[in-house]
C-alpha positions, -999 to 999 in steps of 0.1 A, spaced: 169 -454 237 196 -472 252 194 -509 264 217 -525 287 217 -562 295 230 -582 322 228 -617 338 242 -642 312 266 -668 319 274 -707 320 250 -730 336 243 -767 337 213 -783 320 182 -782 345 198 -747 360 184 -712 360 194 -678 350 179 -644 351 185 -616 327 177 -581 330 176 -551 305 175 -516 317 163 -489 292 172 -453 293 169 -423 271 135 -413 253 115 -445 266 79 -427 264 71 -443 230 82 -478 241 53 -501 251 67 -533 240 99 -549 255 112 -585 247 139 -610 244 152 -623 213 181 -649 209 205 -660 182 222 -693 182 252 -700 158 243 -704 124 206 -698 131 184 -666 126 175 -644 155 143 -655 170 117 -640 195 119 -657 229 92 -636 248 78 -601 249 57 -580 272 33 -550 265 27 -528 294 34 -551 324 6 -576 318 3 -590 283 29 -616 275 38 -640 246 64 -667 246 79 -689 220 67 -724 220 100 -737 229 102 -718 261 67 -715 273 64 -729 309 102 -726 315 107 -689 310 90 -659 325 92 -622 312 83 -595 336 86 -558 335 92 -531 361 78 -500 345 91 -478 374 127 -489 366 123 -492 329 136 -528 332 127 -560 318 135 -594 332 138 -629 317 137 -657 344 148 -688 327 144 -721 346 149 -758 335 176 -746 309 185 -769 282 216 -770 258 195 -759 230 187 -727 249 224 -716 243 226 -684 223 233 -648 225 202 -632 241 192 -597 230 168 -572 246 145 -552 222 123 -522 227 95 -515 204 62 -494 198 43 -522 182 35 -559 191 42 -575 157 76 -565 149 108 -560 168 118 -524 173 149 -506 162 165 -506 196 187 -536 206 210 -543 236 245 -554 231 237 -591 237 245 -613 266 258 -649 261 240 -678 277 255 -711 276 240 -743 289 262 -774 292 247 -809 292 
């Protein structure tokens, strides 16, 4: 499975960005797709993930501001990020998994999101 991300960039606090992640290859076993992020000096953390196209879960820090969605026909997952804060600054990684509780072995290359104050 290959994951290609796009959509990162620089935005001012309060702004919005939309990340995309397109999956290709042997995706038949993938039923959970998610976004993780890693800020400098910190561990990688789950931001949001989706099972199928309905069941979602969010980190407390982004709930109500970020929305994850999935287009199964396009094998693409999106992360709409609104009301961005400087503490959202990180490299964001797409992940594909076959279970809900652990990240899978498939990662995208990462896309930088920088939020200025």
